[in-house]
mmCIF file as Biopython writes it, N, C-alpha, C and O atoms, coordinates in Angstrom:
data_model
#
loop_
_atom_site.group_PDB
_atom_site.id
_atom_site.type_symbol
_atom_site.label_atom_id
_atom_site.label_alt_id
_atom_site.label_comp_id
_atom_site.label_asym_id
_atom_site.label_entity_id
_atom_site.label_seq_id
_atom_site.pdbx_PDB_ins_code
_atom_site.Cartn_x
_atom_site.Cartn_y
_atom_site.Cartn_z
_atom_site.occupancy
_atom_site.B_iso_or_equiv
_atom_site.auth_seq_id
_atom_site.auth_asym_id
_atom_site.pdbx_PDB_model_num
ATOM 1   N N  . MET A ? 1  ? 13.483 39.813 25.563 1.0 0.0 1  A 1 
ATOM 2   C CA . MET A ? 1  ? 14.480 40.435 24.733 1.0 0.0 1  A 1 
ATOM 3   C C  . MET A ? 1  ? 15.053 41.672 25.423 1.0 0.0 1  A 1 
ATOM 4   O O  . MET A ? 1  ? 16.260 41.911 25.377 1.0 0.0 1  A 1 
ATOM 5   N N  . ILE A ? 2  ? 14.200 42.441 26.050 1.0 0.0 2  A 1 
ATOM 6   C CA . ILE A ? 2  ? 14.664 43.647 26.754 1.0 0.0 2  A 1 
ATOM 7   C C  . ILE A ? 2  ? 15.631 43.261 27.859 1.0 0.0 2  A 1 
ATOM 8   O O  . ILE A ? 2  ? 16.660 43.913 28.039 1.0 0.0 2  A 1 
ATOM 9   N N  . GLU A ? 3  ? 15.313 42.214 28.595 1.0 0.0 3  A 1 
ATOM 10  C CA . GLU A ? 3  ? 16.196 41.770 29.678 1.0 0.0 3  A 1 
ATOM 11  C C  . GLU A ? 3  ? 17.543 41.305 29.116 1.0 0.0 3  A 1 
ATOM 12  O O  . GLU A ? 3  ? 18.586 41.563 29.716 1.0 0.0 3  A 1 
ATOM 13  N N  . THR A ? 4  ? 17.526 40.634 27.991 1.0 0.0 4  A 1 
ATOM 14  C CA . THR A ? 4  ? 18.764 40.170 27.379 1.0 0.0 4  A 1 
ATOM 15  C C  . THR A ? 4  ? 19.631 41.340 26.941 1.0 0.0 4  A 1 
ATOM 16  O O  . THR A ? 4  ? 20.847 41.312 27.127 1.0 0.0 4  A 1 
ATOM 17  N N  . LEU A ? 5  ? 19.024 42.362 26.364 1.0 0.0 5  A 1 
ATOM 18  C CA . LEU A ? 5  ? 19.784 43.511 25.866 1.0 0.0 5  A 1 
ATOM 19  C C  . LEU A ? 5  ? 20.284 44.431 26.974 1.0 0.0 5  A 1 
ATOM 20  O O  . LEU A ? 5  ? 21.369 45.003 26.863 1.0 0.0 5  A 1 
ATOM 21  N N  . THR A ? 6  ? 19.498 44.578 28.047 1.0 0.0 6  A 1 
ATOM 22  C CA . THR A ? 6  ? 19.839 45.558 29.083 1.0 0.0 6  A 1 
ATOM 23  C C  . THR A ? 6  ? 20.323 44.940 30.387 1.0 0.0 6  A 1 
ATOM 24  O O  . THR A ? 6  ? 20.964 45.615 31.193 1.0 0.0 6  A 1 
ATOM 25  N N  . GLY A ? 7  ? 20.023 43.666 30.600 1.0 0.0 7  A 1 
ATOM 26  C CA . GLY A ? 7  ? 20.388 43.018 31.851 1.0 0.0 7  A 1 
ATOM 27  C C  . GLY A ? 7  ? 19.397 43.269 32.973 1.0 0.0 7  A 1 
ATOM 28  O O  . GLY A ? 7  ? 19.632 42.853 34.108 1.0 0.0 7  A 1 
ATOM 29  N N  . VAL A ? 8  ? 18.284 43.948 32.673 1.0 0.0 8  A 1 
ATOM 30  C CA . VAL A ? 8  ? 17.275 44.269 33.690 1.0 0.0 8  A 1 
ATOM 31  C C  . VAL A ? 8  ? 15.909 43.811 33.173 1.0 0.0 8  A 1 
ATOM 32  O O  . VAL A ? 8  ? 15.505 44.152 32.062 1.0 0.0 8  A 1 
ATOM 33  N N  . LYS A ? 9  ? 15.206 43.031 34.002 1.0 0.0 9  A 1 
ATOM 34  C CA . LYS A ? 9  ? 13.889 42.534 33.601 1.0 0.0 9  A 1 
ATOM 35  C C  . LYS A ? 9  ? 12.852 43.657 33.720 1.0 0.0 9  A 1 
ATOM 36  O O  . LYS A ? 9  ? 12.747 44.280 34.777 1.0 0.0 9  A 1 
ATOM 37  N N  . PRO A ? 10 ? 12.083 43.927 32.653 1.0 0.0 10 A 1 
ATOM 38  C CA . PRO A ? 10 ? 11.065 44.985 32.730 1.0 0.0 10 A 1 
ATOM 39  C C  . PRO A ? 10 ? 9.798  44.481 33.423 1.0 0.0 10 A 1 
ATOM 40  O O  . PRO A ? 10 ? 9.576  43.275 33.534 1.0 0.0 10 A 1 
ATOM 41  N N  . LYS A ? 11 ? 8.984  45.408 33.880 1.0 0.0 11 A 1 
ATOM 42  C CA . LYS A ? 11 ? 7.683  45.053 34.444 1.0 0.0 11 A 1 
ATOM 43  C C  . LYS A ? 11 ? 6.705  44.930 33.280 1.0 0.0 11 A 1 
ATOM 44  O O  . LYS A ? 11 ? 6.769  45.709 32.330 1.0 0.0 11 A 1 
ATOM 45  N N  . ALA A ? 12 ? 5.807  43.960 33.350 1.0 0.0 12 A 1 
ATOM 46  C CA . ALA A ? 12 ? 4.810  43.759 32.304 1.0 0.0 12 A 1 
ATOM 47  C C  . ALA A ? 12 ? 3.427  43.637 32.939 1.0 0.0 12 A 1 
ATOM 48  O O  . ALA A ? 12 ? 3.262  43.004 33.982 1.0 0.0 12 A 1 
ATOM 49  N N  . HIS A ? 13 ? 2.440  44.252 32.294 1.0 0.0 13 A 1 
ATOM 50  C CA . HIS A ? 13 ? 1.064  44.233 32.776 1.0 0.0 13 A 1 
ATOM 51  C C  . HIS A ? 13 ? 0.144  43.877 31.613 1.0 0.0 13 A 1 
ATOM 52  O O  . HIS A ? 13 ? 0.309  44.390 30.506 1.0 0.0 13 A 1 
ATOM 53  N N  . ARG A ? 14 ? -0.815 43.006 31.864 1.0 0.0 14 A 1 
ATOM 54  C CA . ARG A ? 14 ? -1.820 42.694 30.850 1.0 0.0 14 A 1 
ATOM 55  C C  . ARG A ? 14 ? -2.990 43.650 31.043 1.0 0.0 14 A 1 
ATOM 56  O O  . ARG A ? 14 ? -3.533 43.765 32.142 1.0 0.0 14 A 1 
ATOM 57  N N  . MET A ? 15 ? -3.370 44.325 29.983 1.0 0.0 15 A 1 
ATOM 58  C CA . MET A ? 15 ? -4.472 45.285 30.021 1.0 0.0 15 A 1 
ATOM 59  C C  . MET A ? 15 ? -5.806 44.549 29.880 1.0 0.0 15 A 1 
ATOM 60  O O  . MET A ? 15 ? -5.832 43.379 29.499 1.0 0.0 15 A 1 
ATOM 61  N N  . LYS A ? 16 ? -6.906 45.226 30.184 1.0 0.0 16 A 1 
ATOM 62  C CA . LYS A ? 16 ? -8.235 44.618 30.081 1.0 0.0 16 A 1 
ATOM 63  C C  . LYS A ? 16 ? -8.562 44.208 28.647 1.0 0.0 16 A 1 
ATOM 64  O O  . LYS A ? 16 ? -9.307 43.253 28.426 1.0 0.0 16 A 1 
ATOM 65  N N  . ASN A ? 17 ? -8.002 44.932 27.670 1.0 0.0 17 A 1 
ATOM 66  C CA . ASN A ? 17 ? -8.276 44.625 26.271 1.0 0.0 17 A 1 
ATOM 67  C C  . ASN A ? 17 ? -7.375 43.504 25.734 1.0 0.0 17 A 1 
ATOM 68  O O  . ASN A ? 17 ? -7.414 43.199 24.542 1.0 0.0 17 A 1 
ATOM 69  N N  . GLY A ? 18 ? -6.566 42.893 26.605 1.0 0.0 18 A 1 
ATOM 70  C CA . GLY A ? 18 ? -5.718 41.777 26.203 1.0 0.0 18 A 1 
ATOM 71  C C  . GLY A ? 18 ? -4.307 42.166 25.788 1.0 0.0 18 A 1 
ATOM 72  O O  . GLY A ? 18 ? -3.443 41.301 25.647 1.0 0.0 18 A 1 
ATOM 73  N N  . LYS A ? 19 ? -4.066 43.454 25.592 1.0 0.0 19 A 1 
ATOM 74  C CA . LYS A ? 19 ? -2.726 43.905 25.209 1.0 0.0 19 A 1 
ATOM 75  C C  . LYS A ? 19 ? -1.795 43.849 26.413 1.0 0.0 19 A 1 
ATOM 76  O O  . LYS A ? 19 ? -2.241 43.902 27.559 1.0 0.0 19 A 1 
ATOM 77  N N  . ILE A ? 20 ? -0.504 43.741 26.143 1.0 0.0 20 A 1 
ATOM 78  C CA . ILE A ? 20 ? 0.490  43.705 27.212 1.0 0.0 20 A 1 
ATOM 79  C C  . ILE A ? 20 ? 1.278  45.006 27.188 1.0 0.0 20 A 1 
ATOM 80  O O  . ILE A ? 20 ? 1.783  45.413 26.142 1.0 0.0 20 A 1 
ATOM 81  N N  . MET A ? 21 ? 1.384  45.663 28.349 1.0 0.0 21 A 1 
ATOM 82  C CA . MET A ? 21 ? 2.149  46.897 28.469 1.0 0.0 21 A 1 
ATOM 83  C C  . MET A ? 21 ? 3.444  46.578 29.209 1.0 0.0 21 A 1 
ATOM 84  O O  . MET A ? 21 ? 3.423  45.985 30.288 1.0 0.0 21 A 1 
ATOM 85  N N  . ILE A ? 22 ? 4.564  46.974 28.623 1.0 0.0 22 A 1 
ATOM 86  C CA . ILE A ? 22 ? 5.865  46.746 29.232 1.0 0.0 22 A 1 
ATOM 87  C C  . ILE A ? 22 ? 6.413  48.072 29.721 1.0 0.0 22 A 1 
ATOM 88  O O  . ILE A ? 22 ? 6.435  49.050 28.974 1.0 0.0 22 A 1 
ATOM 89  N N  . GLU A ? 23 ? 6.858  48.115 30.978 1.0 0.0 23 A 1 
ATOM 90  C CA . GLU A ? 23 ? 7.410  49.331 31.566 1.0 0.0 23 A 1 
ATOM 91  C C  . GLU A ? 23 ? 8.933  49.240 31.604 1.0 0.0 23 A 1 
ATOM 92  O O  . GLU A ? 23 ? 9.497  48.305 32.173 1.0 0.0 23 A 1 
ATOM 93  N N  . CYS A ? 24 ? 9.580  50.212 30.999 1.0 0.0 24 A 1 
ATOM 94  C CA . CYS A ? 24 ? 11.035 50.297 31.032 1.0 0.0 24 A 1 
ATOM 95  C C  . CYS A ? 24 ? 11.424 51.534 31.838 1.0 0.0 24 A 1 
ATOM 96  O O  . CYS A ? 24 ? 10.812 52.593 31.705 1.0 0.0 24 A 1 
ATOM 97  N N  . GLY A ? 25 ? 12.431 51.385 32.659 1.0 0.0 25 A 1 
ATOM 98  C CA . GLY A ? 25 ? 12.889 52.495 33.486 1.0 0.0 25 A 1 
ATOM 99  C C  . GLY A ? 25 ? 14.252 53.000 33.035 1.0 0.0 25 A 1 
ATOM 100 O O  . GLY A ? 25 ? 14.727 52.687 31.943 1.0 0.0 25 A 1 
ATOM 101 N N  . ARG A ? 26 ? 14.857 53.783 33.899 1.0 0.0 26 A 1 
ATOM 102 C CA . ARG A ? 26 ? 16.146 54.415 33.583 1.0 0.0 26 A 1 
ATOM 103 C C  . ARG A ? 26 ? 17.230 53.379 33.262 1.0 0.0 26 A 1 
ATOM 104 O O  . ARG A ? 26 ? 18.018 53.568 32.336 1.0 0.0 26 A 1 
ATOM 105 N N  . ALA A ? 27 ? 17.266 52.292 34.027 1.0 0.0 27 A 1 
ATOM 106 C CA . ALA A ? 27 ? 18.282 51.264 33.791 1.0 0.0 27 A 1 
ATOM 107 C C  . ALA A ? 27 ? 18.143 50.672 32.394 1.0 0.0 27 A 1 
ATOM 108 O O  . ALA A ? 27 ? 19.141 50.372 31.738 1.0 0.0 27 A 1 
ATOM 109 N N  . HIS A ? 28 ? 16.905 50.505 31.942 1.0 0.0 28 A 1 
ATOM 110 C CA . HIS A ? 28 ? 16.685 49.977 30.593 1.0 0.0 28 A 1 
ATOM 111 C C  . HIS A ? 28 ? 17.178 50.973 29.546 1.0 0.0 28 A 1 
ATOM 112 O O  . HIS A ? 28 ? 17.859 50.594 28.593 1.0 0.0 28 A 1 
ATOM 113 N N  . LEU A ? 29 ? 16.836 52.232 29.726 1.0 0.0 29 A 1 
ATOM 114 C CA . LEU A ? 29 ? 17.239 53.259 28.757 1.0 0.0 29 A 1 
ATOM 115 C C  . LEU A ? 29 ? 18.754 53.377 28.690 1.0 0.0 29 A 1 
ATOM 116 O O  . LEU A ? 29 ? 19.320 53.526 27.607 1.0 0.0 29 A 1 
ATOM 117 N N  . GLU A ? 30 ? 19.411 53.311 29.842 1.0 0.0 30 A 1 
ATOM 118 C CA . GLU A ? 30 ? 20.875 53.362 29.848 1.0 0.0 30 A 1 
ATOM 119 C C  . GLU A ? 30 ? 21.462 52.148 29.117 1.0 0.0 30 A 1 
ATOM 120 O O  . GLU A ? 30 ? 22.461 52.266 28.408 1.0 0.0 30 A 1 
ATOM 121 N N  . GLY A ? 31 ? 20.833 50.988 29.296 1.0 0.0 31 A 1 
ATOM 122 C CA . GLY A ? 31 ? 21.279 49.785 28.598 1.0 0.0 31 A 1 
ATOM 123 C C  . GLY A ? 31 ? 21.116 49.921 27.096 1.0 0.0 31 A 1 
ATOM 124 O O  . GLY A ? 31 ? 21.994 49.509 26.338 1.0 0.0 31 A 1 
ATOM 125 N N  . PHE A ? 32 ? 19.996 50.496 26.654 1.0 0.0 32 A 1 
ATOM 126 C CA . PHE A ? 32 ? 19.767 50.708 25.217 1.0 0.0 32 A 1 
ATOM 127 C C  . PHE A ? 32 ? 20.744 51.722 24.639 1.0 0.0 32 A 1 
ATOM 128 O O  . PHE A ? 32 ? 21.143 51.606 23.480 1.0 0.0 32 A 1 
ATOM 129 N N  . MET A ? 33 ? 21.135 52.715 25.434 1.0 0.0 33 A 1 
ATOM 130 C CA . MET A ? 33 ? 22.060 53.751 24.954 1.0 0.0 33 A 1 
ATOM 131 C C  . MET A ? 33 ? 23.403 53.154 24.557 1.0 0.0 33 A 1 
ATOM 132 O O  . MET A ? 33 ? 24.048 53.663 23.640 1.0 0.0 33 A 1 
ATOM 133 N N  . SER A ? 34 ? 23.834 52.105 25.211 1.0 0.0 34 A 1 
ATOM 134 C CA . SER A ? 34 ? 25.118 51.505 24.849 1.0 0.0 34 A 1 
ATOM 135 C C  . SER A ? 34 ? 25.063 50.954 23.431 1.0 0.0 34 A 1 
ATOM 136 O O  . SER A ? 34 ? 26.077 50.955 22.733 1.0 0.0 34 A 1 
ATOM 137 N N  . TYR A ? 35 ? 23.901 50.483 22.995 1.0 0.0 35 A 1 
ATOM 138 C CA . TYR A ? 35 ? 23.767 49.984 21.632 1.0 0.0 35 A 1 
ATOM 139 C C  . TYR A ? 35 ? 23.736 51.133 20.628 1.0 0.0 35 A 1 
ATOM 140 O O  . TYR A ? 35 ? 24.206 50.977 19.501 1.0 0.0 35 A 1 
ATOM 141 N N  . ALA A ? 36 ? 23.194 52.278 21.017 1.0 0.0 36 A 1 
ATOM 142 C CA . ALA A ? 36 ? 23.202 53.445 20.128 1.0 0.0 36 A 1 
ATOM 143 C C  . ALA A ? 36 ? 24.636 53.885 19.870 1.0 0.0 36 A 1 
ATOM 144 O O  . ALA A ? 36 ? 24.986 54.228 18.741 1.0 0.0 36 A 1 
ATOM 145 N N  . GLU A ? 37 ? 25.466 53.877 20.902 1.0 0.0 37 A 1 
ATOM 146 C CA . GLU A ? 37 ? 26.872 54.247 20.731 1.0 0.0 37 A 1 
ATOM 147 C C  . GLU A ? 37 ? 27.573 53.234 19.828 1.0 0.0 37 A 1 
ATOM 148 O O  . GLU A ? 37 ? 28.381 53.614 18.981 1.0 0.0 37 A 1 
ATOM 149 N N  . LEU A ? 38 ? 27.274 51.975 20.001 1.0 0.0 38 A 1 
ATOM 150 C CA . LEU A ? 38 ? 27.864 50.935 19.173 1.0 0.0 38 A 1 
ATOM 151 C C  . LEU A ? 38 ? 27.421 51.098 17.721 1.0 0.0 38 A 1 
ATOM 152 O O  . LEU A ? 38 ? 28.221 50.906 16.805 1.0 0.0 38 A 1 
ATOM 153 N N  . ALA A ? 39 ? 26.164 51.446 17.506 1.0 0.0 39 A 1 
ATOM 154 C CA . ALA A ? 39 ? 25.653 51.646 16.151 1.0 0.0 39 A 1 
ATOM 155 C C  . ALA A ? 39 ? 26.412 52.769 15.449 1.0 0.0 39 A 1 
ATOM 156 O O  . ALA A ? 39 ? 26.718 52.646 14.263 1.0 0.0 39 A 1 
ATOM 157 N N  . ASP A ? 40 ? 26.722 53.853 16.145 1.0 0.0 40 A 1 
ATOM 158 C CA . ASP A ? 40 ? 27.484 54.957 15.560 1.0 0.0 40 A 1 
ATOM 159 C C  . ASP A ? 40 ? 28.886 54.507 15.169 1.0 0.0 40 A 1 
ATOM 160 O O  . ASP A ? 40 ? 29.382 54.869 14.103 1.0 0.0 40 A 1 
ATOM 161 N N  . ILE A ? 41 ? 29.516 53.728 16.019 1.0 0.0 41 A 1 
ATOM 162 C CA . ILE A ? 41 ? 30.869 53.236 15.743 1.0 0.0 41 A 1 
ATOM 163 C C  . ILE A ? 41 ? 30.860 52.315 14.525 1.0 0.0 41 A 1 
ATOM 164 O O  . ILE A ? 41 ? 31.738 52.413 13.668 1.0 0.0 41 A 1 
ATOM 165 N N  . ILE A ? 42 ? 29.884 51.433 14.444 1.0 0.0 42 A 1 
ATOM 166 C CA . ILE A ? 42 ? 29.782 50.522 13.302 1.0 0.0 42 A 1 
ATOM 167 C C  . ILE A ? 42 ? 29.525 51.301 12.021 1.0 0.0 42 A 1 
ATOM 168 O O  . ILE A ? 42 ? 30.118 50.991 10.987 1.0 0.0 42 A 1 
ATOM 169 N N  . ALA A ? 43 ? 28.658 52.300 12.066 1.0 0.0 43 A 1 
ATOM 170 C CA . ALA A ? 43 ? 28.363 53.109 10.880 1.0 0.0 43 A 1 
ATOM 171 C C  . ALA A ? 43 ? 29.623 53.815 10.389 1.0 0.0 43 A 1 
ATOM 172 O O  . ALA A ? 43 ? 29.877 53.851 9.185  1.0 0.0 43 A 1 
ATOM 173 N N  . ARG A ? 44 ? 30.412 54.374 11.299 1.0 0.0 44 A 1 
ATOM 174 C CA . ARG A ? 44 ? 31.666 55.029 10.900 1.0 0.0 44 A 1 
ATOM 175 C C  . ARG A ? 44 ? 32.634 54.024 10.295 1.0 0.0 44 A 1 
ATOM 176 O O  . ARG A ? 44 ? 33.292 54.318 9.297  1.0 0.0 44 A 1 
ATOM 177 N N  . TRP A ? 45 ? 32.724 52.848 10.889 1.0 0.0 45 A 1 
ATOM 178 C CA . TRP A ? 45 ? 33.625 51.812 10.397 1.0 0.0 45 A 1 
ATOM 179 C C  . TRP A ? 45 ? 33.248 51.409 8.972  1.0 0.0 45 A 1 
ATOM 180 O O  . TRP A ? 45 ? 34.119 51.278 8.112  1.0 0.0 45 A 1 
ATOM 181 N N  . LEU A ? 46 ? 31.952 51.214 8.721  1.0 0.0 46 A 1 
ATOM 182 C CA . LEU A ? 46 ? 31.487 50.858 7.384  1.0 0.0 46 A 1 
ATOM 183 C C  . LEU A ? 46 ? 31.741 51.992 6.396  1.0 0.0 46 A 1 
ATOM 184 O O  . LEU A ? 46 ? 32.122 51.747 5.251  1.0 0.0 46 A 1 
ATOM 185 N N  . GLU A ? 47 ? 31.536 53.213 6.832  1.0 0.0 47 A 1 
ATOM 186 C CA . GLU A ? 47 ? 31.767 54.383 5.971  1.0 0.0 47 A 1 
ATOM 187 C C  . GLU A ? 47 ? 33.231 54.484 5.568  1.0 0.0 47 A 1 
ATOM 188 O O  . GLU A ? 47 ? 33.534 54.765 4.408  1.0 0.0 47 A 1 
ATOM 189 N N  . GLU A ? 48 ? 34.138 54.261 6.502  1.0 0.0 48 A 1 
ATOM 190 C CA . GLU A ? 48 ? 35.574 54.322 6.228  1.0 0.0 48 A 1 
ATOM 191 C C  . GLU A ? 48 ? 36.009 53.260 5.230  1.0 0.0 48 A 1 
ATOM 192 O O  . GLU A ? 48 ? 36.967 53.464 4.485  1.0 0.0 48 A 1 
ATOM 193 N N  . ARG A ? 49 ? 35.324 52.146 5.211  1.0 0.0 49 A 1 
ATOM 194 C CA . ARG A ? 49 ? 35.672 51.054 4.321  1.0 0.0 49 A 1 
ATOM 195 C C  . ARG A ? 49 ? 34.893 51.072 3.021  1.0 0.0 49 A 1 
ATOM 196 O O  . ARG A ? 49 ? 34.995 50.145 2.218  1.0 0.0 49 A 1 
ATOM 197 N N  . GLY A ? 50 ? 34.114 52.126 2.811  1.0 0.0 50 A 1 
ATOM 198 C CA . GLY A ? 50 ? 33.373 52.308 1.563  1.0 0.0 50 A 1 
ATOM 199 C C  . GLY A ? 50 ? 32.233 51.333 1.368  1.0 0.0 50 A 1 
ATOM 200 O O  . GLY A ? 50 ? 31.930 50.957 0.236  1.0 0.0 50 A 1 
ATOM 201 N N  . ARG A ? 51 ? 31.610 50.926 2.423  1.0 0.0 51 A 1 
ATOM 202 C CA . ARG A ? 51 ? 30.484 49.989 2.320  1.0 0.0 51 A 1 
ATOM 203 C C  . ARG A ? 51 ? 29.178 50.676 2.535  1.0 0.0 51 A 1 
ATOM 204 O O  . ARG A ? 51 ? 28.128 50.036 2.483  1.0 0.0 51 A 1 
#
């Protein structure tokens, strides 16, 4: 899912306790930021239309 949203495949490691740790870097964070900007625009659009 992270790769689909950001276009960059994250690194993943399986821990000794069986949990999976996913590492996201700067490219991932920049990719996520574009959705935050979109969320603000959508919220304003809904607010203007009284929804």
